C-alpha positions in Angstrom: 144.4 80.9 68.3 147.4 83.4 67.4 148.1 86.0 64.9 151.5 88.0 64.0 151.6 91.6 65.1 153.1 94.4 62.9 156.3 94.3 64.9 156.9 90.7 64.3 155.5 89.5 67.7 152.8 86.9 68.3 149.5 87.9 69.9 147.2 85.2 71.5 143.5 85.8 71.2 141.1 84.2 73.9 138.9 81.5 72.8 135.2 82.6 72.4 133.2 82.1 75.5 130.4 79.5 75.5 128.1 81.9 76.8 128.7 84.4 74.2 125.6 85.7 72.5 123.3 84.4 75.2 120.7 86.8 76.5 120.5 87.7 80.3 117.3 85.4 80.6 118.9 82.6 79.0 122.0 83.0 81.2 119.8 83.0 84.2 118.1 79.8 83.2 121.4 78.2 82.4 122.9 78.8 85.8 119.8 78.5 87.9 119.6 82.3 88.8 116.4 83.9 89.8 115.2 87.4 90.3 115.8 88.6 94.0 112.5 88.8 95.6 110.4 87.4 93.0 107.1 86.1 93.9 107.1 82.3 94.4 104.4 80.1 93.1 101.2 79.9 95.3 102.0 76.3 96.5 105.6 77.3 97.3 104.4 80.4 99.1 102.1 78.3 101.3 105.1 75.9 102.1 107.2 78.8 102.9 104.7 80.3 105.2 104.1 77.1 106.9 107.8 76.9 107.6 107.7 80.3 109.2 104.9 79.3 111.6 107.0 79.2 114.8 108.0 83.0 113.8 104.4 83.8 113.3 103.4 82.5 116.7 106.4 84.1 118.6 105.8 87.4 116.8 102.0 87.5 117.7 102.9 86.6 121.5 105.5 89.4 121.6 103.1 91.9 120.1 100.6 90.9 122.6 102.8 91.3 125.5 104.1 94.7 124.4 100.8 96.1 123.5 100.1 97.2 127.2 103.6 97.0 128.5 103.5 100.9 129.3 100.3 100.7 131.1 100.3 100.3 134.9 97.5 97.7 134.7 99.2 95.8 131.9 97.4 92.9 130.3 94.3 93.7 132.4 93.3 96.3 129.7 92.8 93.3 127.2 89.5 92.6 129.2 88.9 96.0 130.7 88.7 97.8 127.3 85.8 95.8 125.7 84.0 95.8 129.1 84.1 99.5 129.5 82.9 99.8 125.8 80.1 97.4 126.7 79.2 99.5 129.8 79.0 102.6 127.7 76.9 101.0 125.2 74.6 99.7 127.8 74.2 103.1 129.2 73.2 104.7 125.9 71.4 101.8 124.0 70.1 99.7 127.0 69.0 102.2 129.4 68.6 105.5 127.4 67.4 104.2 123.9 65.8 101.2 125.1 67.5 98.8 122.4 66.8 95.8 124.5 63.3 95.5 123.2 61.8 92.0 123.7 64.8 90.8 125.8 65.0 90.6 129.6 67.7 92.2 131.5 69.4 88.7 132.1 69.5 88.2 128.4 70.5 91.7 127.1 73.5 92.2 129.2 75.2 88.8 128.0 73.8 89.6 124.5 75.6 93.0 124.4 78.8 92.0 126.1 79.1 89.1 123.7 78.4 91.3 120.7 81.2 93.8 121.9 83.8 91.2 122.5 83.3 89.2 119.3 83.0 92.5 117.0 86.2 93.7 118.8 88.1 90.6 117.6 87.2 91.4 114.0 87.7 95.0 114.3 91.1 94.7 116.0 92.2 92.2 113.4 91.4 94.7 110.5 93.0 97.8 112.3 96.1 95.8 112.9 96.3 94.3 109.6 95.9 97.4 107.7 99.1 98.6 109.2 100.9 95.2 109.0 103.2 96.1 106.1 103.4 99.9 106.2 104.0 99.8 110.0 106.9 97.2 109.8 108.8 98.4 106.8 112.0 98.1 108.6 111.4 94.3 109.2 110.1 93.8 105.6 113.1 95.3 103.9 115.7 93.8 106.1 114.7 90.1 106.1 113.4 87.7 103.5 110.2 85.8 104.5 106.7 85.5 103.1 105.1 88.9 103.9 101.7 87.1 104.6 103.3 86.2 108.0 102.7 89.7 109.3 98.9 90.0 108.8 98.4 86.4 109.9 100.4 87.0 113.1 98.4 90.0 113.7 95.1 88.0 113.5 96.6 85.5 115.7 97.5 88.0 118.3 93.8 89.3 118.4 92.6 85.6 118.8 94.9 85.2 121.8 93.4 88.4 123.2 90.0 87.2 122.7 90.6 83.7 124.3 91.9 85.6 127.3 88.8 87.8 127.3 86.5 84.9 127.1 87.0 84.0 130.6 85.3 87.3 131.5 82.5 86.6 129.1 81.9 83.2 130.6 81.6 84.7 134.0 79.2 87.5 132.8 77.0 84.7 131.1 77.0 82.6 134.4 76.2 85.7 136.4 73.1 86.3 134.5 71.8 82.6 134.5 73.3 81.1 131.5 75.3 78.0 132.9 77.7 75.9 131.0 76.2 73.1 128.7 77.0 71.3 125.7 75.9 74.2 123.5 79.0 76.1 124.8 81.2 73.6 122.5 79.8 75.3 119.6 81.9 78.4 120.4 84.9 76.5 119.2 84.0 76.1 115.6 82.4 79.5 115.6 85.6 81.2 116.7 87.8 79.0 114.3 85.6 80.2 111.3 85.7 83.7 112.5 89.5 83.5 112.7 89.8 82.4 109.2 87.6 85.2 108.1 89.4 87.8 110.2 92.8 86.6 108.7 91.4 87.0 105.2 90.4 90.3 106.0 93.7 91.2 107.5 95.4 90.1 104.3 93.2 92.2 102.1 93.6 95.4 104.1 97.3 94.8 104.6 97.9 94.9 100.8 95.5 97.8 100.4 97.3 99.7 103.3 100.8 99.1 101.9 99.8 101.0 98.7 97.5 103.5 100.4 98.7 104.3 104.1 95.7 106.8 104.5 93.4 103.8 104.6 94.4 103.4 108.2 92.8 106.8 108.9 89.6 105.8 107.0 89.2 102.3 108.4 87.9 103.4 111.9 84.9 105.1 110.2 84.1 102.1 108.0 84.3 99.8 111.1 82.0 101.9 113.1 79.4 101.9 110.3 79.7 98.0 110.1 79.3 97.7 113.9 76.1 99.7 113.9 74.8 97.6 110.9 75.6 94.3 112.6 73.3 94.4 115.6 76.1 94.6 118.3 73.9 96.6 120.6 70.3 95.5 119.5 68.5 92.5 117.9 68.2 93.2 114.1 64.9 91.3 113.8 63.3 93.1 116.7 64.5 96.4 115.6 63.3 96.1 112.0 60.0 94.5 112.9 57.5 96.1 110.4 60.1 96.7 107.8 60.5 94.4 104.6 61.9 91.1 105.7 64.8 91.1 103.2 66.3 94.0 104.8 66.6 92.2 108.2 67.9 89.1 106.4 70.6 90.9 104.5 71.8 92.5 107.8 71.7 89.2 109.4 73.7 87.5 106.7 76.7 89.9 107.0 79.5 88.0 108.5 80.1 90.1 111.7 76.5 89.5 112.5 76.6 85.8 111.7 79.6 85.0 114.1 78.1 87.2 116.8 74.7 85.4 116.7 76.4 81.9 116.6 78.2 82.8 119.8 75.4 84.2 121.4 73.1 81.1 120.6 75.9 78.8 122.0 76.4 80.9 125.0 73.0 82.4 126.2 70.1 80.3 127.2 67.6 82.9 126.3 68.9 83.4 122.9 67.2 80.7 120.7 67.5 79.5 117.2 64.6 81.9 116.1 67.2 84.7 116.4 69.4 83.0 113.7 69.3 83.6 109.9 68.5 80.5 107.8 71.5 78.2 107.0 73.6 80.2 109.6 76.5 77.5 109.6 76.6 77.4 105.8 76.9 81.2 105.9 79.6 81.2 108.4 81.6 78.5 106.5 81.2 80.5 103.3 82.3 83.8 104.5 85.3 82.1 106.2 86.5 80.2 103.2 85.7 82.8 100.7 87.3 85.7 102.5 90.3 83.8 103.6 91.1 82.1 100.2 90.3 85.3 98.3 92.3 87.5 100.7 95.4 84.9 100.7 95.6 85.0 96.9 95.0 88.9 96.7 97.9 89.5 99.1 100.1 87.0 97.4 99.9 88.4 93.9 101.5 91.7 95.1 104.4 89.8 97.3 107.3 91.1 95.3 106.1 94.9 95.7 106.0 95.0 99.6 108.5 97.2 100.9 109.7 98.6 97.5 109.7 102.2 96.7 
């Protein structure tokens, strides 16, 4: 298209663009553009996370190796720390407060050590999860990957640490008269369900901690209260004898107590089924599935906000 100018020349005007008048949203649709950092669909997010499985494993192993790299005893502290905690609890609760009511010495010590090791697994998963995003902002802002990889890798790190510590737990059990049997195989599904539960918790506190960093300071107090309410150092049913039964049942049904009791039942000969709450495996499955699924969706919904601001 051309037109004559005032001095007799000819000006050529460009043809109108085929995209003229289109909104930004329609242009993006036309050329297949997407918002940078936008949250993918839930199914796509799961696919992306699975694609990063090697990174998750390598990251958890690197964190585990670096955890005690500055200590002279190194990885020995993985076992020494919960054992020292168990020794302190035995001194206070076993010898001074006589919390072993109704349990022989050969049962109470494996009972206590198992409780400390198993609860520490959940406790450490939560404490590391609450800082998973806020403590790794450089990584979050520099690289594009599903952010759930971080809390999942921290939960996996704690599982690897527990599996290493289980060797000592087995030695303690055998030393006090609980020898290997088929019931020990129940430890595998119990730990698998606890890992799912811990991962869900890590995802929940990771999102909360990313928005409210002060939660990391509050979390130890919450976990300490949870530990005392879960029967780590004493039998809930024995300690609450004479109180309304529903109180003991409610405390036994809390997930930390459920997973501890399952592993105690599998490992310790003198810890019978009468110490377990009704439908204990159904409870363990419910807590694992509900918390993992709920935590995963809760974390995914804020995917595009991590590392912003």
